C-alpha positions in Angstrom: -25.5 -101.6 -66.6 -24.3 -105.1 -67.5 -25.8 -106.6 -64.4 -28.1 -109.6 -63.8 -29.4 -109.7 -60.2 -32.5 -109.1 -58.2 -32.1 -106.6 -55.3 -35.1 -106.8 -53.0 -36.3 -103.9 -50.9 -34.2 -104.0 -47.7 -36.2 -105.4 -44.8 -35.8 -103.6 -41.5 -36.5 -104.2 -37.8 -38.3 -101.3 -36.2 -37.0 -100.6 -32.7 -39.4 -98.8 -30.4 -38.2 -95.4 -29.3 -38.3 -96.2 -25.6 -35.6 -98.8 -26.2 -33.2 -96.3 -27.8 -34.0 -93.1 -26.0 -35.3 -91.3 -29.1 -38.7 -90.1 -30.1 -38.2 -91.5 -33.6 -38.1 -95.2 -34.5 -34.8 -96.6 -35.9 -34.7 -99.1 -38.8 -32.1 -101.8 -38.0 -30.9 -103.5 -41.2 -31.7 -107.2 -41.6 -29.0 -109.2 -43.1 -29.3 -112.6 -44.9 -29.4 -115.4 -42.3 -26.3 -117.7 -41.9 -26.4 -120.7 -44.1 -28.5 -123.6 -42.7 -28.6 -122.1 -39.2 -30.1 -119.3 -37.2 -26.7 -118.1 -36.0 -23.1 -118.2 -37.1 -21.5 -121.2 -35.6 -17.7 -120.7 -35.0 -15.9 -123.7 -33.7 -13.1 -121.8 -32.0 -13.2 -122.6 -28.3 -13.6 -119.7 -25.8 -10.1 -118.4 -24.8 -10.6 -119.5 -21.2 -10.9 -123.1 -22.3 -8.0 -123.3 -24.7 -5.0 -123.7 -22.3 -6.4 -126.8 -20.6 -7.5 -128.3 -24.0 -4.0 -127.7 -25.4 -2.4 -129.5 -22.4 -4.8 -132.4 -23.0 -4.2 -132.4 -26.8 -0.5 -132.6 -26.3 -0.9 -136.1 -24.8 -3.0 -137.6 -27.6 -2.3 -138.9 -31.2 -1.3 -136.1 -33.5 -2.4 -136.0 -37.2 -0.4 -133.6 -39.5 -2.5 -131.5 -41.8 -1.6 -130.3 -45.2 -2.3 -126.7 -46.2 -5.9 -127.3 -47.5 -6.9 -129.1 -44.3 -5.3 -126.3 -42.2 -7.3 -123.8 -44.2 -10.5 -125.8 -43.6 -9.9 -125.9 -39.8 -9.4 -122.2 -39.7 -12.6 -121.7 -41.8 -14.5 -123.8 -39.3 -12.9 -121.9 -36.4 -14.3 -118.5 -37.6 -17.7 -119.9 -38.5 -17.3 -119.4 -42.3 -18.4 -123.0 -42.9 -21.6 -122.7 -40.8 -23.5 -125.1 -40.2 -20.7 -127.7 -40.4 -19.5 -128.9 -37.0 -16.4 -130.7 -38.4 -15.2 -132.8 -41.3 -17.8 -134.6 -43.3 -18.8 -138.2 -43.0 -19.4 -140.6 -45.9 -23.0 -139.6 -46.6 -22.3 -135.9 -46.6 -19.2 -136.4 -48.7 -21.2 -138.4 -51.2 -24.2 -136.1 -51.3 -22.0 -132.9 -51.5 -20.0 -134.4 -54.4 -23.0 -135.9 -56.2 -25.9 -133.4 -56.0 -24.6 -130.6 -53.7 -26.7 -131.7 -50.8 -25.9 -132.8 -47.3 -27.9 -135.7 -45.8 -30.4 -133.3 -44.2 -31.0 -131.6 -47.6 -28.8 -128.5 -46.8 -27.0 -127.2 -49.9 -23.3 -127.7 -49.9 -21.3 -127.7 -53.2 -17.8 -128.9 -52.3 -16.9 -131.6 -49.8 -15.0 -130.5 -46.7 -13.1 -133.7 -45.7 -10.0 -134.9 -43.8 -8.1 -137.5 -45.9 -5.4 -139.7 -44.4 -3.4 -142.7 -45.6 -5.1 -146.2 -45.3 -2.3 -147.3 -42.9 -2.9 -144.4 -40.6 -6.7 -144.8 -40.7 -6.4 -148.5 -39.8 -4.5 -147.6 -36.6 -7.2 -145.1 -35.4 -10.1 -146.6 -33.5 -13.8 -145.5 -33.3 -14.4 -142.5 -31.0 -10.7 -141.9 -30.6 -9.8 -138.2 -30.0 -6.9 -136.9 -32.2 -5.0 -133.6 -32.3 -4.9 -131.9 -35.7 -1.5 -130.3 -36.2 -0.3 -127.9 -38.9 2.4 -129.9 -40.7 4.4 -126.7 -41.4 4.3 -124.9 -38.0 3.7 -128.0 -35.8 1.1 -126.0 -34.0 -1.9 -128.0 -32.5 -4.9 -126.4 -34.2 -7.8 -128.5 -33.1 -9.0 -131.7 -31.4 -11.3 -134.0 -33.3 -13.4 -137.0 -32.1 -13.3 -139.6 -34.9 -16.9 -140.7 -35.5 -16.3 -142.4 -38.9 -13.6 -143.4 -41.3 -14.4 -144.4 -44.9 -12.8 -145.1 -48.2 -13.3 -142.7 -51.0 -13.4 -142.7 -54.8 -11.1 -139.9 -55.6 -11.7 -139.9 -59.3 -15.5 -139.8 -58.8 -15.1 -136.8 -56.5 -12.8 -135.0 -59.0 -15.2 -135.7 -61.9 -18.2 -134.4 -60.0 -16.7 -131.4 -58.3 -14.0 -130.3 -60.8 -15.6 -131.7 -64.0 -12.3 -133.3 -64.9 -9.9 -135.9 -63.7 -6.9 -134.2 -65.4 -4.0 -134.2 -62.9 -2.7 -131.0 -64.4 -5.7 -129.2 -62.8 -4.3 -128.0 -59.4 -7.5 -128.9 -57.5 -7.7 -132.3 -59.1 -4.0 -133.0 -58.4 -4.7 -132.3 -54.7 -7.6 -134.7 -54.6 -5.8 -137.5 -56.5 -2.7 -137.1 -54.4 -4.5 -137.2 -51.0 -5.0 -140.2 -48.8 -7.5 -142.9 -49.7 -9.5 -142.7 -46.4 -11.4 -139.8 -44.9 -11.7 -139.3 -41.2 -15.0 -137.6 -40.0 -16.2 -136.0 -36.8 -16.7 -132.8 -34.9 -13.8 -130.5 -34.1 -13.0 -128.2 -31.3 -10.6 -125.5 -32.6 -7.8 -124.2 -30.4 -6.1 -121.7 -32.7 -6.9 -119.3 -35.6 -3.4 -119.7 -36.9 -1.2 -116.8 -38.0 -3.8 -114.7 -39.7 -5.3 -112.6 -36.8 -1.7 -111.5 -35.9 -0.4 -111.2 -39.4 -3.4 -109.3 -40.8 -5.1 -107.7 -37.7 -7.0 -105.2 -39.9 -8.1 -107.7 -42.5 -9.0 -110.8 -40.5 -12.7 -110.2 -39.9 -14.8 -113.2 -38.8 -18.4 -113.5 -39.9 -19.8 -112.4 -36.5 -17.7 -109.2 -36.7 -18.5 -108.5 -40.4 -22.2 -108.8 -39.6 -21.9 -106.3 -36.8 -20.0 -103.9 -39.0 -22.7 -104.1 -41.7 -25.4 -103.4 -39.1 -23.5 -100.5 -37.6 -23.1 -99.0 -41.1 -26.8 -99.5 -41.9 -26.0 -101.9 -44.7 -28.5 -104.7 -45.6 -27.8 -105.1 -49.3 -24.1 -106.0 -49.3 -22.2 -107.3 -52.3 -19.0 -109.4 -51.8 -16.1 -109.2 -54.2 -13.8 -112.3 -54.1 -10.2 -111.7 -55.2 -6.9 -113.5 -55.1 -5.2 -110.8 -57.3 -4.4 -107.1 -56.9 -7.3 -105.1 -58.3 -6.9 -103.6 -61.8 -9.4 -101.4 -63.5 -11.7 -104.1 -64.6 -12.0 -105.3 -61.0 -12.5 -101.7 -60.0 -15.4 -101.4 -62.5 -17.1 -104.5 -61.2 -17.0 -103.2 -57.6 -18.2 -99.8 -58.6 -21.2 -101.3 -60.4 -22.0 -103.1 -57.2 -21.5 -99.9 -55.1 -24.1 -98.1 -57.3 -26.8 -100.7 -56.5 -26.0 -101.8 -53.0 -25.4 -100.3 -49.6 -21.7 -101.3 -49.7 -19.2 -103.8 -51.0 -17.1 -106.2 -49.0 -13.8 -106.6 -50.9 -12.9 -110.1 -49.6 -9.5 -111.4 -50.5 -7.9 -114.9 -50.2 -5.3 -115.0 -47.5 -4.7 -118.8 -47.7 -2.4 -120.7 -50.0 -2.5 -119.8 -53.7 -0.9 -121.2 -56.8 2.7 -120.5 -57.8 3.2 -117.0 -59.3 0.3 -115.3 -57.5 0.9 -112.0 -55.8 1.5 -112.5 -52.0 -1.3 -111.2 -49.7 0.9 -108.6 -48.1 1.6 -106.9 -51.5 -2.0 -107.4 -52.7 -3.4 -105.8 -49.6 -1.3 -102.6 -50.1 -2.2 -102.4 -53.8 -6.0 -102.8 -53.1 -5.9 -100.2 -50.3 -4.1 -97.8 -52.7 -7.0 -98.2 -55.1 -9.6 -97.8 -52.4 -7.9 -94.7 -51.0 -7.6 -93.0 -54.3 -10.6 -94.1 -56.4 -13.5 -94.9 -54.1 -15.6 -92.7 -51.9 -15.1 -93.2 -48.2 -17.5 -95.7 -46.4 -18.5 -97.4 -49.6 -16.3 -100.5 -49.3 -14.6 -102.6 -46.6 -11.4 -104.5 -47.4 -11.1 -107.8 -45.5 -9.5 -111.3 -45.9 -10.2 -114.8 -44.9 -8.0 -118.0 -44.7 -9.5 -120.1 -47.4 -7.2 -122.1 -49.8 -8.4 -121.9 -53.4 -9.5 -125.1 -55.0 -9.9 -123.6 -58.5 -13.1 -125.6 -58.9 -14.7 -123.0 -61.1 -18.6 -123.1 -61.0 -18.8 -125.3 -57.9 -16.3 -123.0 -56.1 -18.4 -119.9 -57.1 -21.3 -121.5 -55.2 -19.1 -122.2 -52.2 -17.9 -118.6 -52.2 -21.6 -117.4 -52.2 -22.5 -119.8 -49.4 -19.5 -118.5 -47.3 -20.4 -114.9 -48.0 -24.0 -115.6 -46.8 -22.4 -116.5 -43.5 -20.5 -113.2 -43.5 -23.8 -111.4 -44.0 -23.5 -110.5 -47.8 -26.7 -110.6 -49.8 -24.8 -110.8 -53.1 -21.6 -112.1 -54.6 -20.0 -110.5 -57.7 -19.4 -113.2 -60.2 -17.4 -112.1 -63.2 -15.7 -114.0 -66.0 -14.3 -117.5 -65.2 -14.9 -117.1 -61.4 -12.5 -119.4 -59.5 -11.4 -121.1 -62.7 -7.9 -122.1 -63.9 -6.6 -122.7 -67.4 -9.3 -123.6 -69.9 -11.2 -126.2 -67.8 -14.4 -124.1 -67.6 -16.3 -121.8 -69.9 -16.0 -118.1 -69.2 -19.6 -118.0 -67.8 -20.1 -121.5 -66.4 -20.0 -119.9 -62.9 -22.9 -117.7 -64.0 -25.0 -120.6 -65.3 -24.6 -122.9 -62.3 -26.6 -120.6 -60.1 -29.6 -121.2 -62.4 -29.5 -124.9 -61.4 -30.1 -124.4 -57.7 -33.4 -125.3 -56.1 -35.5 -122.7 -54.3 -34.1 -121.9 -50.8 -30.7 -123.5 -51.5 -28.9 -120.1 -51.0 -30.0 -116.7 -49.8 -26.9 -115.0 -51.2 -27.5 -114.2 -54.9 -25.0 -113.9 -57.8 -24.4 -110.4 -59.3 -23.5 -111.6 -62.8 -21.3 -109.2 -64.8 -19.9 -109.7 -68.2 -16.3 -109.3 -69.4 -15.0 -105.9 -68.5 -12.3 -103.8 -70.2 -11.3 -100.2 -71.2 -12.6 -99.2 -74.6 -10.8 -96.5 -76.5 -13.9 -95.6 -78.5 -16.1 -95.4 -75.4 -13.3 -93.5 -73.6 -13.9 -95.5 -70.5 -14.6 -98.8 -68.8 -17.2 -101.0 -70.4 -18.5 -104.6 -70.6 -19.3 -106.9 -73.5 -23.0 -106.1 -72.8 -22.6 -102.4 -73.0 -19.8 -101.7 -75.6 -20.7 -101.9 -79.3 -17.1 -101.5 -80.6 -14.8 -104.0 -82.2 -12.3 -105.7 -79.8 -9.4 -104.0 -81.5 -10.4 -100.9 -79.5 -10.4 -102.8 -76.1 -7.5 -102.8 -73.6 -7.7 -106.0 -71.7 -4.6 -107.7 -70.2 -4.7 -111.2 -68.6 -3.3 -111.8 -65.2 -0.5 -113.9 -66.8 0.3 -111.1 -69.2 0.4 -108.5 -66.4 2.8 -110.7 -64.3 5.0 -111.1 -67.4 5.0 -107.3 -68.0 5.8 -106.6 -64.3 8.6 -109.2 -64.3 10.2 -107.5 -67.3 9.5 -104.0 -65.9 7.4 -103.2 -69.0 5.0 -100.2 -68.8 1.4 -101.1 -67.9 -1.1 -98.7 -69.5 -3.1 -96.6 -67.1 -6.3 -97.8 -68.9 -5.6 -101.2 -67.5 -4.3 -100.5 -64.0 -4.1 -97.4 -61.8 -0.6 -95.9 -61.4 -0.7 -96.1 -57.6 -1.3 -99.9 -57.9 1.3 -100.4 -60.5 3.9 -98.6 -58.4 3.4 -101.1 -55.5 3.5 -104.1 -57.8 6.6 -102.8 -59.6 8.4 -102.4 -56.3 7.6 -106.0 -55.4 8.8 -107.3 -58.7 12.0 -105.2 -58.5 12.7 -106.9 -55.3 12.2 -110.3 -56.9 14.6 -109.4 -59.7 17.3 -108.2 -57.3 17.1 -111.4 -55.2 16.7 -113.8 -58.2 
């Protein structure tokens, strides 16, 4: 197999029989620990405390959040950003940007910050409490106590995190267009936004995913990150992981994507069609989380691994150009960056897999490491090409995408054509 990863023998906790009412002992799977903490640390207030906190938040200064900040609040709410307790101060911002370390030495590859305009920052005083509001829905999402406000070098952050200052890069454009001052401090979250109601079966917080893995007896769990409907190359990646793990967590992006990407509602149906028709039951779990893609390539691959550690995953599938966009990163830069980490930085390991495709000579799916044949025999369609084919109602070969998936996507694109 075209796989580069180390899979340790699963550790287990032996539970005495008198505790479970059985003569035998039961091995309870041991998951990777949460990142930088003994426990997952969700920042969502207990439901009983939210009503009073909302009444209080309605009376204080309100700060509108853009889509990225909303996403970060929701990630903090569910504990996916454990051990963070809020938005980063200057030293954590600088360390995360510069050498991927927080002030205490904890690994963190991308800053999680709350930028505002200089004028707004000047009007906020030290230790003031502010209400963080979704600029779109106007919902109060959280209360934050401002511990610090500091000016930032946006070009330096872009250069370090994204390896470019080109404003055509969507992540860089977001950084360069944001306010010049960051507010920092702990947050108390009052809402999980629309996602639990909109995706009740997909919205699985880390505490719940960990419980699900333990219930299934999984300790070696591989996560598969996706923002696209799964075609056969994706299917092949996941099936490689299924073979050498207890199960795979197909974990898709529910937050804001770039223009032209398939909406989560359509993508969910397409992925489920593939699971129902081409995977054995109880080998994969489909879930989603409210992150907004930054398209930071290698750095974002590291962040995705860190987040999956909090969800209880021992491995992250890292394929070609993970979290990349355009030609800003080499096809395997996201593989190589894991080799730069120091011991103990991450418990979740990369499952590095080469370019995948269907080979007519092999009569099946293969990777660049396993297939000896000339590329003329390979069927490989880019996401852009697939979208163009769907837009024009062109036939997509079954060697590239399963017919059940194509049918769902064609239905979606037919609707776009009829309303466009």
